[in-house]
DRENNU-22421 format. One record per atom (N, C-alpha, C): x, y, z; atom name; residue in three letters; residue number from 1. Coordinates in steps of 0.02 Angstrom, whole numbers, plus 50000, padded with zeros to 5 digits. Example, Ala and Ser with C-alpha at 12.3 -4.5 7.8 and 13.67 -1.06 7.14 Angstrom:
+-------+-------+-------+-------+---------+-----+
:    c1 :    c2 :    c3 : atomo : residuo : num :
+-------+-------+-------+-------+---------+-----+
: 50660 : 49716 : 50390 :     N :     ALA :   1 :
: 50615 : 49775 : 50390 :    CA :     ALA :   1 :
: 50660 : 49835 : 50390 :     C :     ALA :   1 :
: 50642 : 49888 : 50354 :     N :     SER :   2 :
: 50684 : 49947 : 50357 :    CA :     SER :   2 :
: 50645 : 50002 : 50394 :     C :     SER :   2 :
+-------+-------+-------+-------+---------+-----+
//
This chain:
+-------+-------+-------+-------+---------+-----+
:    c1 :    c2 :    c3 : atomo : residuo : num :
+-------+-------+-------+-------+---------+-----+
: 50042 : 49942 : 50000 :     N :     UNK :   1 :
: 50000 : 50000 : 50000 :    CA :     UNK :   1 :
: 50045 : 50062 : 50000 :     C :     UNK :   1 :
: 50024 : 50113 : 49964 :     N :     UNK :   2 :
: 50062 : 50174 : 49959 :    CA :     UNK :   2 :
: 50031 : 50229 : 50002 :     C :     UNK :   2 :
: 50073 : 50276 : 50021 :     N :     UNK :   3 :
: 50049 : 50334 : 50058 :    CA :     UNK :   3 :
: 50029 : 50388 : 50009 :     C :     UNK :   3 :
: 49971 : 50419 : 50021 :     N :     UNK :   4 :
: 49948 : 50473 : 49978 :    CA :     UNK :   4 :
: 49949 : 50538 : 50019 :     C :     UNK :   4 :
: 49985 : 50587 : 49992 :     N :     UNK :   5 :
: 49986 : 50652 : 50023 :    CA :     UNK :   5 :
: 49925 : 50692 : 50002 :     C :     UNK :   5 :
: 49906 : 50739 : 50044 :     N :     UNK :   6 :
: 49851 : 50784 : 50027 :    CA :     UNK :   6 :
: 49861 : 50851 : 50060 :     C :     UNK :   6 :
: 49829 : 50902 : 50033 :     N :     UNK :   7 :
: 49834 : 50969 : 50062 :    CA :     UNK :   7 :
: 49790 : 50973 : 50124 :     C :     UNK :   7 :
: 49819 : 50997 : 50178 :     N :     UNK :   8 :
: 49781 : 51009 : 50239 :    CA :     UNK :   8 :
: 49760 : 51082 : 50241 :     C :     UNK :   8 :
: 49714 : 51097 : 50285 :     N :     UNK :   9 :
: 49687 : 51165 : 50290 :    CA :     UNK :   9 :
: 49743 : 51216 : 50301 :     C :     UNK :   9 :
: 49791 : 51201 : 50343 :     N :     UNK :  10 :
: 49846 : 51248 : 50356 :    CA :     UNK :  10 :
: 49887 : 51259 : 50293 :     C :     UNK :  10 :
: 49896 : 51207 : 50253 :     N :     UNK :  11 :
: 49933 : 51214 : 50190 :    CA :     UNK :  11 :
: 49897 : 51261 : 50143 :     C :     UNK :  11 :
: 49832 : 51250 : 50136 :     N :     UNK :  12 :
: 49791 : 51291 : 50091 :    CA :     UNK :  12 :
: 49793 : 51364 : 50113 :     C :     UNK :  12 :
: 49788 : 51376 : 50178 :     N :     UNK :  13 :
: 49790 : 51445 : 50203 :    CA :     UNK :  13 :
: 49857 : 51478 : 50189 :     C :     UNK :  13 :
: 49911 : 51440 : 50198 :     N :     UNK :  14 :
: 49978 : 51467 : 50185 :    CA :     UNK :  14 :
: 49988 : 51483 : 50110 :     C :     UNK :  14 :
: 49964 : 51438 : 50068 :     N :     UNK :  15 :
: 49969 : 51449 : 49995 :    CA :     UNK :  15 :
: 49930 : 51511 : 49975 :     C :     UNK :  15 :
: 49868 : 51517 : 50000 :     N :     UNK :  16 :
: 49827 : 51575 : 49982 :    CA :     UNK :  16 :
: 49857 : 51640 : 50009 :     C :     UNK :  16 :
: 49881 : 51639 : 50070 :     N :     UNK :  17 :
: 49910 : 51698 : 50100 :    CA :     UNK :  17 :
: 49970 : 51723 : 50060 :     C :     UNK :  17 :
: 50014 : 51677 : 50042 :     N :     UNK :  18 :
: 50074 : 51695 : 50003 :    CA :     UNK :  18 :
: 50056 : 51718 : 49933 :     C :     UNK :  18 :
: 50006 : 51686 : 49902 :     N :     UNK :  19 :
: 49984 : 51706 : 49835 :    CA :     UNK :  19 :
: 49954 : 51776 : 49837 :     C :     UNK :  19 :
: 49912 : 51789 : 49885 :     N :     UNK :  20 :
: 49882 : 51855 : 49892 :    CA :     UNK :  20 :
: 49935 : 51908 : 49906 :     C :     UNK :  20 :
: 49984 : 51891 : 49948 :     N :     UNK :  21 :
: 50037 : 51939 : 49964 :    CA :     UNK :  21 :
: 50076 : 51957 : 49901 :     C :     UNK :  21 :
: 50091 : 51908 : 49859 :     N :     UNK :  22 :
: 50127 : 51921 : 49797 :    CA :     UNK :  22 :
: 50085 : 51967 : 49751 :     C :     UNK :  22 :
: 50022 : 51954 : 49746 :     N :     UNK :  23 :
: 49978 : 51996 : 49705 :    CA :     UNK :  23 :
: 49974 : 52068 : 49733 :     C :     UNK :  23 :
: 49966 : 52074 : 49798 :     N :     UNK :  24 :
: 49962 : 52140 : 49829 :    CA :     UNK :  24 :
: 50027 : 52179 : 49821 :     C :     UNK :  24 :
: 50084 : 52144 : 49826 :     N :     UNK :  25 :
: 50150 : 52176 : 49819 :    CA :     UNK :  25 :
: 50156 : 52212 : 49753 :     C :     UNK :  25 :
: 50123 : 52186 : 49701 :     N :     UNK :  26 :
: 50128 : 52215 : 49634 :    CA :     UNK :  26 :
: 50064 : 52253 : 49613 :     C :     UNK :  26 :
: 50017 : 52259 : 49660 :     N :     UNK :  27 :
: 49953 : 52291 : 49646 :    CA :     UNK :  27 :
: 49916 : 52257 : 49588 :     C :     UNK :  27 :
: 49917 : 52191 : 49588 :     N :     UNK :  28 :
: 49884 : 52152 : 49536 :    CA :     UNK :  28 :
: 49816 : 52129 : 49561 :     C :     UNK :  28 :
: 49763 : 52146 : 49525 :     N :     UNK :  29 :
: 49695 : 52125 : 49542 :    CA :     UNK :  29 :
: 49681 : 52059 : 49507 :     C :     UNK :  29 :
: 49681 : 52005 : 49546 :     N :     UNK :  30 :
: 49673 : 51938 : 49518 :    CA :     UNK :  30 :
: 49625 : 51896 : 49559 :     C :     UNK :  30 :
: 49606 : 51840 : 49530 :     N :     UNK :  31 :
: 49571 : 51788 : 49566 :    CA :     UNK :  31 :
: 49619 : 51729 : 49573 :     C :     UNK :  31 :
: 49616 : 51696 : 49631 :     N :     UNK :  32 :
: 49661 : 51641 : 49648 :    CA :     UNK :  32 :
: 49619 : 51582 : 49670 :     C :     UNK :  32 :
: 49632 : 51524 : 49642 :     N :     UNK :  33 :
: 49597 : 51463 : 49662 :    CA :     UNK :  33 :
: 49647 : 51409 : 49680 :     C :     UNK :  33 :
: 49630 : 51371 : 49732 :     N :     UNK :  34 :
: 49671 : 51314 : 49753 :    CA :     UNK :  34 :
: 49625 : 51253 : 49752 :     C :     UNK :  34 :
: 49649 : 51200 : 49720 :     N :     UNK :  35 :
: 49610 : 51138 : 49715 :    CA :     UNK :  35 :
: 49650 : 51079 : 49741 :     C :     UNK :  35 :
: 49615 : 51024 : 49755 :     N :     UNK :  36 :
: 49649 : 50962 : 49774 :    CA :     UNK :  36 :
: 49671 : 50924 : 49712 :     C :     UNK :  36 :
: 49696 : 50863 : 49720 :     N :     UNK :  37 :
: 49722 : 50825 : 49664 :    CA :     UNK :  37 :
: 49667 : 50803 : 49615 :     C :     UNK :  37 :
: 49605 : 50806 : 49635 :     N :     UNK :  38 :
: 49549 : 50790 : 49591 :    CA :     UNK :  38 :
: 49518 : 50851 : 49559 :     C :     UNK :  38 :
: 49548 : 50909 : 49571 :     N :     UNK :  39 :
: 49523 : 50971 : 49542 :    CA :     UNK :  39 :
: 49466 : 51003 : 49581 :     C :     UNK :  39 :
: 49452 : 50979 : 49641 :     N :     UNK :  40 :
: 49397 : 51006 : 49682 :    CA :     UNK :  40 :
: 49420 : 51068 : 49720 :     C :     UNK :  40 :
: 49380 : 51120 : 49717 :     N :     UNK :  41 :
: 49398 : 51184 : 49747 :    CA :     UNK :  41 :
: 49406 : 51179 : 49823 :     C :     UNK :  41 :
: 49464 : 51202 : 49847 :     N :     UNK :  42 :
: 49477 : 51204 : 49919 :    CA :     UNK :  42 :
: 49475 : 51276 : 49946 :     C :     UNK :  42 :
: 49495 : 51324 : 49904 :     N :     UNK :  43 :
: 49495 : 51394 : 49926 :    CA :     UNK :  43 :
: 49494 : 51438 : 49864 :     C :     UNK :  43 :
: 49463 : 51496 : 49872 :     N :     UNK :  44 :
: 49457 : 51543 : 49816 :    CA :     UNK :  44 :
: 49458 : 51614 : 49844 :     C :     UNK :  44 :
: 49492 : 51659 : 49808 :     N :     UNK :  45 :
: 49493 : 51729 : 49827 :    CA :     UNK :  45 :
: 49491 : 51772 : 49764 :     C :     UNK :  45 :
: 49446 : 51819 : 49763 :     N :     UNK :  46 :
: 49443 : 51869 : 49709 :    CA :     UNK :  46 :
: 49462 : 51935 : 49740 :     C :     UNK :  46 :
: 49521 : 51959 : 49724 :     N :     UNK :  47 :
: 49546 : 52020 : 49754 :    CA :     UNK :  47 :
: 49508 : 52081 : 49727 :     C :     UNK :  47 :
: 49508 : 52134 : 49765 :     N :     UNK :  48 :
: 49474 : 52195 : 49745 :    CA :     UNK :  48 :
: 49496 : 52217 : 49676 :     C :     UNK :  48 :
: 49447 : 52230 : 49633 :     N :     UNK :  49 :
: 49461 : 52254 : 49566 :    CA :     UNK :  49 :
: 49471 : 52200 : 49514 :     C :     UNK :  49 :
: 49473 : 52137 : 49535 :     N :     UNK :  50 :
: 49483 : 52083 : 49487 :    CA :     UNK :  50 :
: 49422 : 52077 : 49441 :     C :     UNK :  50 :
: 49434 : 52066 : 49378 :     N :     UNK :  51 :
: 49380 : 52060 : 49329 :    CA :     UNK :  51 :
: 49336 : 52001 : 49345 :     C :     UNK :  51 :
: 49270 : 52008 : 49334 :     N :     UNK :  52 :
: 49225 : 51952 : 49348 :    CA :     UNK :  52 :
: 49245 : 51888 : 49311 :     C :     UNK :  52 :
: 49269 : 51894 : 49250 :     N :     UNK :  53 :
: 49289 : 51834 : 49212 :    CA :     UNK :  53 :
: 49344 : 51795 : 49248 :     C :     UNK :  53 :
: 49388 : 51830 : 49283 :     N :     UNK :  54 :
: 49443 : 51796 : 49317 :    CA :     UNK :  54 :
: 49418 : 51747 : 49371 :     C :     UNK :  54 :
: 49358 : 51760 : 49397 :     N :     UNK :  55 :
: 49329 : 51716 : 49447 :    CA :     UNK :  55 :
: 49309 : 51649 : 49416 :     C :     UNK :  55 :
: 49299 : 51647 : 49351 :     N :     UNK :  56 :
: 49285 : 51584 : 49317 :    CA :     UNK :  56 :
: 49350 : 51551 : 49293 :     C :     UNK :  56 :
: 49397 : 51592 : 49272 :     N :     UNK :  57 :
: 49458 : 51566 : 49241 :    CA :     UNK :  57 :
: 49506 : 51536 : 49292 :     C :     UNK :  57 :
: 49515 : 51567 : 49349 :     N :     UNK :  58 :
: 49563 : 51541 : 49399 :    CA :     UNK :  58 :
: 49547 : 51470 : 49420 :     C :     UNK :  58 :
: 49485 : 51455 : 49439 :     N :     UNK :  59 :
: 49470 : 51385 : 49457 :    CA :     UNK :  59 :
: 49478 : 51337 : 49398 :     C :     UNK :  59 :
: 49462 : 51360 : 49338 :     N :     UNK :  60 :
: 49470 : 51317 : 49279 :    CA :     UNK :  60 :
: 49544 : 51300 : 49268 :     C :     UNK :  60 :
: 49587 : 51350 : 49275 :     N :     UNK :  61 :
: 49659 : 51338 : 49267 :    CA :     UNK :  61 :
: 49684 : 51290 : 49321 :     C :     UNK :  61 :
: 49663 : 51300 : 49383 :     N :     UNK :  62 :
: 49685 : 51256 : 49438 :    CA :     UNK :  62 :
: 49661 : 51185 : 49425 :     C :     UNK :  62 :
: 49598 : 51177 : 49406 :     N :     UNK :  63 :
: 49570 : 51111 : 49392 :    CA :     UNK :  63 :
: 49609 : 51076 : 49337 :     C :     UNK :  63 :
: 49624 : 51111 : 49283 :     N :     UNK :  64 :
: 49660 : 51081 : 49227 :    CA :     UNK :  64 :
: 49731 : 51062 : 49247 :     C :     UNK :  64 :
: 49764 : 51104 : 49287 :     N :     UNK :  65 :
: 49832 : 51087 : 49310 :    CA :     UNK :  65 :
: 49832 : 51026 : 49355 :     C :     UNK :  65 :
: 49782 : 51020 : 49397 :     N :     UNK :  66 :
: 49778 : 50962 : 49442 :    CA :     UNK :  66 :
: 49763 : 50898 : 49404 :     C :     UNK :  66 :
: 49713 : 50899 : 49361 :     N :     UNK :  67 :
: 49693 : 50839 : 49325 :    CA :     UNK :  67 :
: 49744 : 50820 : 49272 :     C :     UNK :  67 :
: 49775 : 50870 : 49240 :     N :     UNK :  68 :
: 49825 : 50856 : 49189 :    CA :     UNK :  68 :
: 49893 : 50841 : 49216 :     C :     UNK :  68 :
: 49903 : 50856 : 49280 :     N :     UNK :  69 :
: 49967 : 50843 : 49314 :    CA :     UNK :  69 :
: 50025 : 50882 : 49284 :     C :     UNK :  69 :
: 50010 : 50942 : 49257 :     N :     UNK :  70 :
: 50062 : 50985 : 49228 :    CA :     UNK :  70 :
: 50037 : 51057 : 49224 :     C :     UNK :  70 :
: 50083 : 51102 : 49213 :     N :     UNK :  71 :
: 50064 : 51172 : 49206 :    CA :     UNK :  71 :
: 50020 : 51182 : 49145 :     C :     UNK :  71 :
: 49972 : 51226 : 49150 :     N :     UNK :  72 :
: 49924 : 51236 : 49096 :    CA :     UNK :  72 :
: 49955 : 51268 : 49035 :     C :     UNK :  72 :
: 50013 : 51300 : 49043 :     N :     UNK :  73 :
: 50047 : 51329 : 48985 :    CA :     UNK :  73 :
: 50061 : 51277 : 48932 :     C :     UNK :  73 :
: 50072 : 51215 : 48952 :     N :     UNK :  74 :
: 50085 : 51161 : 48905 :    CA :     UNK :  74 :
: 50026 : 51154 : 48856 :     C :     UNK :  74 :
: 49965 : 51158 : 48882 :     N :     UNK :  75 :
: 49906 : 51151 : 48840 :    CA :     UNK :  75 :
: 49898 : 51211 : 48794 :     C :     UNK :  75 :
: 49912 : 51270 : 48820 :     N :     UNK :  76 :
: 49909 : 51330 : 48779 :    CA :     UNK :  76 :
: 49959 : 51324 : 48721 :     C :     UNK :  76 :
: 50019 : 51301 : 48736 :     N :     UNK :  77 :
: 50070 : 51293 : 48684 :    CA :     UNK :  77 :
: 50049 : 51241 : 48632 :     C :     UNK :  77 :
: 50018 : 51186 : 48654 :     N :     UNK :  78 :
: 49995 : 51135 : 48607 :    CA :     UNK :  78 :
: 49947 : 51166 : 48557 :     C :     UNK :  78 :
: 49900 : 51205 : 48582 :     N :     UNK :  79 :
: 49850 : 51236 : 48539 :    CA :     UNK :  79 :
: 49882 : 51289 : 48494 :     C :     UNK :  79 :
: 49924 : 51331 : 48523 :     N :     UNK :  80 :
: 49957 : 51384 : 48484 :    CA :     UNK :  80 :
: 50004 : 51357 : 48431 :     C :     UNK :  80 :
: 50028 : 51296 : 48441 :     N :     UNK :  81 :
: 50072 : 51265 : 48392 :    CA :     UNK :  81 :
: 50034 : 51227 : 48338 :     C :     UNK :  81 :
: 49968 : 51237 : 48336 :     N :     UNK :  82 :
: 49930 : 51210 : 48280 :    CA :     UNK :  82 :
: 49886 : 51150 : 48293 :     C :     UNK :  82 :
: 49890 : 51122 : 48352 :     N :     UNK :  83 :
: 49846 : 51064 : 48366 :    CA :     UNK :  83 :
: 49779 : 51089 : 48393 :     C :     UNK :  83 :
: 49741 : 51121 : 48350 :     N :     UNK :  84 :
: 49679 : 51154 : 48369 :    CA :     UNK :  84 :
: 49626 : 51104 : 48394 :     C :     UNK :  84 :
: 49629 : 51043 : 48372 :     N :     UNK :  85 :
: 49581 : 50993 : 48394 :    CA :     UNK :  85 :
: 49584 : 50982 : 48469 :     C :     UNK :  85 :
: 49640 : 51000 : 48500 :     N :     UNK :  86 :
: 49647 : 50990 : 48572 :    CA :     UNK :  86 :
: 49595 : 51029 : 48612 :     C :     UNK :  86 :
: 49568 : 51083 : 48584 :     N :     UNK :  87 :
: 49517 : 51121 : 48621 :    CA :     UNK :  87 :
: 49452 : 51083 : 48629 :     C :     UNK :  87 :
: 49445 : 51026 : 48595 :     N :     UNK :  88 :
: 49386 : 50985 : 48602 :    CA :     UNK :  88 :
: 49394 : 50932 : 48657 :     C :     UNK :  88 :
: 49451 : 50932 : 48691 :     N :     UNK :  89 :
: 49461 : 50883 : 48745 :    CA :     UNK :  89 :
: 49405 : 50887 : 48795 :     C :     UNK :  89 :
: 49375 : 50831 : 48815 :     N :     UNK :  90 :
: 49317 : 50833 : 48859 :    CA :     UNK :  90 :
: 49336 : 50857 : 48930 :     C :     UNK :  90 :
: 49292 : 50897 : 48958 :     N :     UNK :  91 :
: 49298 : 50919 : 49028 :    CA :     UNK :  91 :
: 49363 : 50954 : 49045 :     C :     UNK :  91 :
: 49394 : 50984 : 48996 :     N :     UNK :  92 :
: 49456 : 51022 : 49008 :    CA :     UNK :  92 :
: 49444 : 51094 : 48990 :     C :     UNK :  92 :
: 49448 : 51137 : 49039 :     N :     UNK :  93 :
: 49442 : 51209 : 49029 :    CA :     UNK :  93 :
: 49505 : 51242 : 49057 :     C :     UNK :  93 :
: 49513 : 51305 : 49046 :     N :     UNK :  94 :
: 49570 : 51339 : 49075 :    CA :     UNK :  94 :
: 49636 : 51319 : 49045 :     C :     UNK :  94 :
: 49637 : 51309 : 48979 :     N :     UNK :  95 :
: 49698 : 51289 : 48946 :    CA :     UNK :  95 :
: 49740 : 51349 : 48927 :     C :     UNK :  95 :
: 49750 : 51393 : 48975 :     N :     UNK :  96 :
: 49791 : 51453 : 48967 :    CA :     UNK :  96 :
: 49842 : 51453 : 49024 :     C :     UNK :  96 :
: 49899 : 51484 : 49012 :     N :     UNK :  97 :
: 49951 : 51488 : 49063 :    CA :     UNK :  97 :
: 49923 : 51519 : 49127 :     C :     UNK :  97 :
: 49941 : 51491 : 49184 :     N :     UNK :  98 :
: 49920 : 51518 : 49248 :    CA :     UNK :  98 :
: 49897 : 51465 : 49297 :     C :     UNK :  98 :
: 49897 : 51402 : 49276 :     N :     UNK :  99 :
: 49882 : 51346 : 49321 :    CA :     UNK :  99 :
: 49945 : 51307 : 49334 :     C :     UNK :  99 :
: 49960 : 51295 : 49399 :     N :     UNK : 100 :
: 50023 : 51262 : 49418 :    CA :     UNK : 100 :
: 50008 : 51207 : 49468 :     C :     UNK : 100 :
: 50030 : 51146 : 49454 :     N :     UNK : 101 :
: 50018 : 51091 : 49502 :    CA :     UNK : 101 :
: 50063 : 51098 : 49563 :     C :     UNK : 101 :
: 50039 : 51070 : 49618 :     N :     UNK : 102 :
: 50077 : 51067 : 49681 :    CA :     UNK : 102 :
: 50101 : 50994 : 49688 :     C :     UNK : 102 :
: 50167 : 50985 : 49695 :     N :     UNK : 103 :
: 50196 : 50919 : 49699 :    CA :     UNK : 103 :
: 50224 : 50905 : 49768 :     C :     UNK : 103 :
: 50216 : 50844 : 49791 :     N :     UNK : 104 :
: 50248 : 50821 : 49853 :    CA :     UNK : 104 :
: 50277 : 50752 : 49838 :     C :     UNK : 104 :
: 50343 : 50746 : 49840 :     N :     UNK : 105 :
: 50377 : 50683 : 49825 :    CA :     UNK : 105 :
: 50355 : 50653 : 49759 :     C :     UNK : 105 :
: 50349 : 50696 : 49708 :     N :     UNK : 106 :
: 50331 : 50674 : 49641 :    CA :     UNK : 106 :
: 50257 : 50663 : 49629 :     C :     UNK : 106 :
: 50216 : 50670 : 49680 :     N :     UNK : 107 :
: 50143 : 50662 : 49673 :    CA :     UNK : 107 :
: 50110 : 50731 : 49667 :     C :     UNK : 107 :
: 50063 : 50737 : 49622 :     N :     UNK : 108 :
: 50022 : 50797 : 49618 :    CA :     UNK : 108 :
: 49970 : 50793 : 49673 :     C :     UNK : 108 :
: 49970 : 50841 : 49718 :     N :     UNK : 109 :
: 49922 : 50841 : 49774 :    CA :     UNK : 109 :
: 49872 : 50898 : 49769 :     C :     UNK : 109 :
: 49879 : 50938 : 49717 :     N :     UNK : 110 :
: 49833 : 50994 : 49707 :    CA :     UNK : 110 :
: 49862 : 51041 : 49655 :     C :     UNK : 110 :
: 49831 : 51101 : 49651 :     N :     UNK : 111 :
: 49856 : 51150 : 49603 :    CA :     UNK : 111 :
: 49830 : 51219 : 49622 :     C :     UNK : 111 :
: 49865 : 51270 : 49596 :     N :     UNK : 112 :
: 49844 : 51339 : 49605 :    CA :     UNK : 112 :
: 49831 : 51368 : 49535 :     C :     UNK : 112 :
: 49775 : 51403 : 49528 :     N :     UNK : 113 :
: 49759 : 51437 : 49466 :    CA :     UNK : 113 :
: 49750 : 51511 : 49480 :     C :     UNK : 113 :
: 49778 : 51552 : 49438 :     N :     UNK : 114 :
: 49773 : 51625 : 49447 :    CA :     UNK : 114 :
: 49753 : 51656 : 49380 :     C :     UNK : 114 :
: 49710 : 51706 : 49384 :     N :     UNK : 115 :
: 49689 : 51741 : 49324 :    CA :     UNK : 115 :
: 49678 : 51815 : 49340 :     C :     UNK : 115 :
: 49698 : 51858 : 49293 :     N :     UNK : 116 :
: 49684 : 51929 : 49301 :    CA :     UNK : 116 :
: 49737 : 51976 : 49275 :     C :     UNK : 116 :
: 49799 : 51951 : 49269 :     N :     UNK : 117 :
: 49853 : 51992 : 49242 :    CA :     UNK : 117 :
: 49886 : 51954 : 49185 :     C :     UNK : 117 :
: 49945 : 51976 : 49163 :     N :     UNK : 118 :
: 49980 : 51938 : 49111 :    CA :     UNK : 118 :
: 49989 : 51866 : 49135 :     C :     UNK : 118 :
: 49987 : 51820 : 49088 :     N :     UNK : 119 :
: 49990 : 51749 : 49108 :    CA :     UNK : 119 :
: 50054 : 51732 : 49146 :     C :     UNK : 119 :
: 50110 : 51763 : 49127 :     N :     UNK : 120 :
: 50173 : 51750 : 49164 :    CA :     UNK : 120 :
: 50168 : 51777 : 49235 :     C :     UNK : 120 :
: 50130 : 51830 : 49245 :     N :     UNK : 121 :
: 50120 : 51858 : 49312 :    CA :     UNK : 121 :
: 50072 : 51814 : 49352 :     C :     UNK : 121 :
: 50022 : 51786 : 49318 :     N :     UNK : 122 :
: 49978 : 51737 : 49351 :    CA :     UNK : 122 :
: 50020 : 51680 : 49379 :     C :     UNK : 122 :
: 50066 : 51655 : 49339 :     N :     UNK : 123 :
: 50110 : 51600 : 49361 :    CA :     UNK : 123 :
: 50154 : 51622 : 49420 :     C :     UNK : 123 :
: 50179 : 51683 : 49417 :     N :     UNK : 124 :
: 50221 : 51709 : 49471 :    CA :     UNK : 124 :
: 50183 : 51707 : 49537 :     C :     UNK : 124 :
: 50120 : 51727 : 49536 :     N :     UNK : 125 :
: 50079 : 51727 : 49596 :    CA :     UNK : 125 :
: 50067 : 51655 : 49620 :     C :     UNK : 125 :
: 50050 : 51611 : 49574 :     N :     UNK : 126 :
: 50038 : 51541 : 49592 :    CA :     UNK : 126 :
: 50100 : 51509 : 49623 :     C :     UNK : 126 :
: 50157 : 51521 : 49592 :     N :     UNK : 127 :
: 50219 : 51491 : 49617 :    CA :     UNK : 127 :
: 50240 : 51521 : 49684 :     C :     UNK : 127 :
: 50224 : 51584 : 49697 :     N :     UNK : 128 :
: 50239 : 51614 : 49763 :    CA :     UNK : 128 :
: 50199 : 51577 : 49817 :     C :     UNK : 128 :
: 50137 : 51560 : 49802 :     N :     UNK : 129 :
: 50097 : 51522 : 49849 :    CA :     UNK : 129 :
: 50123 : 51452 : 49860 :     C :     UNK : 129 :
: 50142 : 51420 : 49805 :     N :     UNK : 130 :
: 50168 : 51351 : 49810 :    CA :     UNK : 130 :
: 50234 : 51350 : 49848 :     C :     UNK : 130 :
: 50275 : 51401 : 49840 :     N :     UNK : 131 :
: 50338 : 51405 : 49878 :    CA :     UNK : 131 :
: 50324 : 51406 : 49953 :     C :     UNK : 131 :
: 50271 : 51439 : 49974 :     N :     UNK : 132 :
: 50253 : 51439 : 50045 :    CA :     UNK : 132 :
: 50238 : 51368 : 50070 :     C :     UNK : 132 :
: 50206 : 51329 : 50028 :     N :     UNK : 133 :
: 50193 : 51259 : 50045 :    CA :     UNK : 133 :
: 50259 : 51220 : 50054 :     C :     UNK : 133 :
: 50305 : 51232 : 50007 :     N :     UNK : 134 :
: 50370 : 51197 : 50010 :    CA :     UNK : 134 :
: 50412 : 51218 : 50070 :     C :     UNK : 134 :
: 50402 : 51279 : 50093 :     N :     UNK : 135 :
: 50437 : 51300 : 50154 :    CA :     UNK : 135 :
: 50410 : 51262 : 50215 :     C :     UNK : 135 :
: 50345 : 51246 : 50213 :     N :     UNK : 136 :
: 50315 : 51208 : 50268 :    CA :     UNK : 136 :
: 50334 : 51134 : 50264 :     C :     UNK : 136 :
: 50345 : 51109 : 50202 :     N :     UNK : 137 :
: 50358 : 51038 : 50191 :    CA :     UNK : 137 :
: 50419 : 51030 : 50146 :     C :     UNK : 137 :
: 50479 : 51042 : 50174 :     N :     UNK : 138 :
: 50540 : 51038 : 50133 :    CA :     UNK : 138 :
: 50554 : 50967 : 50108 :     C :     UNK : 138 :
+-------+-------+-------+-------+---------+-----+
//
């Protein structure tokens, strides 16, 4: 039998706090979503001034990163490189940069999705949150 890691409430709070702090540091109005390994929403924050659409996109990016077990930029690149049929993949939304999986000992245990600024900045916010998790669990 194998051990399965999972995000605990304290982990989720630390990830969200660090993600929000990164966004506030740059005055970026974004939505931030944290999901478990099955893509189920654990926490969500829409910062002041964030576009309403970002509230839909952040959870979609997080869900796709968790279920796909990789950063969502990979899917965006696949589509941008001409494999347009990929947009018909069932139950996959948020195929834009900004979703980042959370790994523990090689296992995906969740993901962070961010939407509202440039996609590279969305990733910066997500990774700031994930780094807080890694500081708790080196």
